[in-house]
C-alpha positions as CSV (number, residue, x, y, z in Angstrom):
1,X,121.5,166.0,149.7
2,X,120.3,162.7,150.2
3,X,119.4,162.5,153.9
4,X,121.0,160.0,156.2
5,X,118.7,158.1,157.9
6,X,119.1,157.5,161.5
7,X,119.0,155.4,164.3
8,X,120.3,156.6,167.9
9,X,120.6,153.2,170.9
10,X,120.3,154.5,174.1
11,X,117.9,157.4,173.2
12,X,117.0,157.9,176.6
13,X,120.2,158.6,178.2
14,X,122.1,161.8,178.6
15,X,124.0,161.6,174.9
16,X,120.8,159.5,173.5
17,X,118.5,163.0,174.6
18,X,121.5,165.4,173.3
19,X,122.0,163.5,169.8
20,X,118.1,163.9,169.2
21,X,118.1,167.6,170.3
22,X,120.8,168.3,167.6
23,X,119.3,166.4,165.1
24,X,116.3,168.4,165.0
25,X,118.5,171.9,163.8
26,X,120.2,169.6,161.4
27,X,118.9,169.0,157.5
28,X,121.5,165.9,157.0
29,X,119.4,163.4,158.9
30,X,116.1,162.1,159.4
31,X,115.6,160.0,162.6
32,X,113.9,156.8,162.5
33,X,115.0,154.6,164.7
34,X,115.1,154.8,168.7
35,X,116.2,152.3,171.0
36,X,116.7,151.3,174.6
37,X,118.0,147.8,176.3
38,X,114.8,147.9,178.4
39,X,111.5,147.4,176.5
40,X,109.2,150.8,177.0
41,X,105.9,152.0,175.9
42,X,107.7,155.5,175.0
43,X,108.0,157.6,172.3
44,X,110.3,160.6,171.1
45,X,108.7,162.6,168.6
46,X,106.2,160.2,167.9
47,X,108.8,157.3,167.2
48,X,108.3,154.3,169.2
49,X,111.4,153.7,171.1
50,X,112.2,150.0,170.5
51,X,114.9,147.4,171.8
52,X,117.8,146.7,170.1
53,X,116.6,144.2,166.9
54,X,117.2,144.0,163.2
55,X,113.7,145.1,162.5
56,X,114.6,148.4,164.8
57,X,117.2,149.5,162.7
58,X,116.7,147.9,159.4
59,X,115.4,151.3,157.7
60,X,118.4,153.1,159.2
61,X,121.9,154.0,156.9
62,X,123.9,154.7,160.3
63,X,123.5,153.7,163.9
64,X,124.9,156.3,166.9
65,X,125.4,154.2,170.0
66,X,125.8,156.4,173.6
67,X,125.0,153.0,175.6
68,X,127.0,150.3,177.5
69,X,129.3,147.9,176.3
70,X,126.7,144.8,176.1
71,X,124.7,146.9,174.4
72,X,127.4,148.3,171.9
73,X,127.5,144.4,170.9
74,X,123.6,143.9,170.5
75,X,124.1,147.2,167.9
76,X,127.1,145.6,166.6
77,X,125.7,142.0,165.5
78,X,122.6,143.6,164.5
79,X,124.6,146.3,162.2
80,X,127.2,143.8,160.7
81,X,124.1,141.6,159.6
82,X,122.4,144.4,158.0
83,X,125.4,146.3,156.9
84,X,124.9,150.0,158.6
85,X,127.5,152.1,159.9
86,X,127.9,152.6,163.4
87,X,129.7,155.5,165.5
88,X,130.5,154.2,168.8
89,X,130.7,156.8,171.8
90,X,130.2,153.9,174.6
91,X,133.0,153.5,177.0
92,X,134.5,151.0,179.6
93,X,135.2,148.7,176.9
94,X,138.0,145.6,178.0
95,X,141.3,144.7,175.9
96,X,139.0,141.7,174.3
97,X,135.9,143.4,173.6
98,X,138.3,146.3,171.9
99,X,139.4,143.5,169.4
100,X,136.1,142.3,169.1
101,X,135.0,146.0,167.7
102,X,138.1,145.5,165.3
103,X,136.7,142.2,164.2
104,X,133.4,143.9,163.3
105,X,134.9,146.8,161.7
106,X,136.2,144.2,158.8
107,X,132.8,143.9,157.7
108,X,130.8,147.2,158.4
109,X,132.6,150.8,158.7
110,X,133.0,151.5,162.5
111,X,134.1,155.2,164.0
112,X,135.0,154.9,167.5
113,X,135.7,157.5,170.0
114,X,136.2,158.0,173.7
115,X,135.3,161.7,173.5
116,X,133.7,163.3,170.3
117,X,134.7,166.9,171.1
118,X,136.8,168.2,168.4
119,X,138.4,170.1,170.9
120,X,139.6,167.1,172.9
121,X,140.6,165.6,169.9
122,X,143.2,168.3,169.2
123,X,144.0,168.0,173.1
124,X,144.9,164.5,172.5
125,X,147.2,165.4,169.0
126,X,148.9,167.9,171.3
127,X,149.3,165.7,174.4
128,X,151.1,163.3,171.9
129,X,153.5,165.8,170.4
130,X,154.4,167.1,174.0
131,X,155.0,163.3,175.1
132,X,157.5,163.4,171.9
133,X,159.0,166.3,172.4
134,X,159.9,166.1,176.3
135,X,161.0,162.6,176.7
136,X,162.1,160.7,179.1
137,X,163.0,163.6,181.6
138,X,159.5,164.2,182.2
139,X,156.8,162.1,184.3
140,X,153.1,162.3,183.7
141,X,149.8,162.0,184.8
142,X,145.9,162.5,184.0
143,X,142.9,164.2,185.8
144,X,139.7,164.3,185.0
145,X,136.0,165.5,186.5
146,X,132.7,164.4,185.4
147,X,129.3,164.3,186.6
148,X,127.9,162.4,190.0
149,X,126.1,159.9,187.5
150,X,129.2,158.9,185.5
151,X,130.0,154.9,186.5
152,X,133.0,154.0,184.7
153,X,136.4,155.9,185.8
154,X,138.9,156.9,184.4
155,X,136.8,158.2,181.6
156,X,137.5,157.4,178.1
157,X,138.8,160.4,177.2
158,X,141.3,160.3,179.8
159,X,142.5,157.2,178.1
160,X,142.8,158.5,175.1
161,X,145.0,161.1,176.5
162,X,147.1,158.3,178.2
163,X,147.2,156.8,174.7
164,X,148.4,160.2,173.1
165,X,151.1,160.2,175.6
166,X,152.3,156.4,174.8
167,X,152.1,157.3,171.4
168,X,154.8,160.3,171.7
169,X,156.8,157.8,174.1
170,X,156.6,155.2,171.3
171,X,155.7,152.6,173.9
172,X,152.5,149.7,174.3
173,X,149.6,152.0,176.3
174,X,148.7,148.8,178.5
175,X,152.6,148.9,179.7
176,X,151.9,152.6,180.8
177,X,148.5,152.5,182.8
178,X,149.5,153.4,186.5
179,X,147.2,153.3,189.5
180,X,143.7,154.8,188.9
181,X,142.4,157.1,191.9
182,X,138.9,158.5,192.4
183,X,137.9,161.4,194.4
184,X,141.4,162.5,195.7
185,X,142.0,165.7,196.3
186,X,146.2,164.9,195.2
187,X,147.8,162.3,193.1
188,X,151.6,161.4,192.6
189,X,153.5,161.2,189.5
190,X,155.2,158.2,188.1
191,X,157.1,156.4,185.8
192,X,154.1,155.1,184.7
193,X,150.5,157.3,183.9
194,X,148.6,157.7,186.9
195,X,145.3,158.7,187.2
196,X,142.9,160.6,189.1
197,X,138.9,160.6,188.6
198,X,136.4,162.9,190.5
199,X,133.0,162.5,190.3
200,X,130.8,165.5,191.8
201,X,127.6,167.7,190.8
202,X,126.4,167.9,186.8
203,X,130.1,169.0,185.5
204,X,130.3,167.8,182.0
205,X,133.6,167.0,181.7
206,X,136.7,168.2,182.7
207,X,140.2,167.1,181.4
208,X,143.6,167.9,182.4
209,X,147.5,166.1,181.5
210,X,150.7,167.5,183.3
211,X,154.2,166.6,182.2
212,X,156.5,167.3,184.9
213,X,160.4,167.5,185.3
214,X,160.8,168.1,188.7
215,X,162.2,171.5,187.9
216,X,158.8,172.8,185.4
217,X,155.4,171.5,185.0
218,X,153.4,171.6,181.6
219,X,149.6,171.4,181.8
220,X,147.2,171.0,178.7
221,X,143.6,170.9,179.7
222,X,140.0,171.0,178.4
223,X,137.0,171.8,179.8
224,X,133.5,171.4,178.4
225,X,130.3,173.7,179.2
226,X,127.9,172.1,177.1
227,X,127.0,168.7,176.0
228,X,126.0,169.8,172.6
229,X,129.7,169.8,171.5
230,X,129.6,165.9,171.9
231,X,126.4,165.1,170.2
232,X,127.7,167.6,167.3
233,X,130.4,165.9,166.8
234,X,129.1,162.8,167.0
235,X,127.0,164.0,163.6
236,X,129.8,165.3,161.9
237,X,131.1,162.0,162.1
238,X,128.0,160.3,161.1
239,X,128.8,162.7,157.9
240,X,131.7,161.6,157.6
241,X,131.6,157.9,158.0
242,X,128.6,157.9,155.7
243,X,131.3,157.9,152.6
244,X,134.1,155.3,153.9
245,X,134.4,151.5,153.3
246,X,134.8,149.3,156.3
247,X,137.2,149.9,158.5
248,X,137.8,151.0,162.3
249,X,138.0,155.1,162.3
250,X,138.8,157.6,164.8
251,X,138.1,161.6,165.5
252,X,141.6,161.7,164.6
253,X,141.0,160.1,160.8
254,X,138.4,162.7,160.4
255,X,140.3,165.8,161.6
256,X,143.3,164.2,159.3
257,X,146.1,164.5,161.9
258,X,148.8,162.5,160.6
């Protein structure tokens, strides 16, 4: 099988480094390009780290992006011009930016996920089923914990899980977003979906969805113990996307959930 020429944007970040590490053990890929938003003289695996330019990504088949929204759009502009596929693991996009990503996906194949873990994407699917089955008598809320360096909150994964709740209720996600708490010991249920985000230590990721009728509580949760599960999920997504036509895809499509 022909190897996939891979570019990694945000190669010096936590996920960028983890993807590079995972690529070493996967013969399906050849690492050919590394980029960072700021110019540097550093090299990784004897590859010079460049900024996001057409020249940097010219020889890639696919780019994996775990950066910031501003950087992601630099990558998408280049990828659309060069007709390269893109995996987006970046989070924190505005509604306007989400719509812009949809426009880029008409030109190139894009897989975007707030979390690349197969377990988390299964959790989202189960959240949707629970939300649909439990109906109007149950209120819901989402709790998440990440390392102290994570700036955005709620996490992209927490928002994914809330989307699962909205899909189950057949309601617009935006209309159900409630209050967003940070580092609270407790937080309330409401008719909308409230979030509580905790930032501490080096925790990789914990997510929990609760449904309550006032008489009983149903809890769905996921804990991540190794960052490799995200990088392996991203590489699995890359192998899947390489065969796809232009469009906006998710891990849900990869896992063939209905």
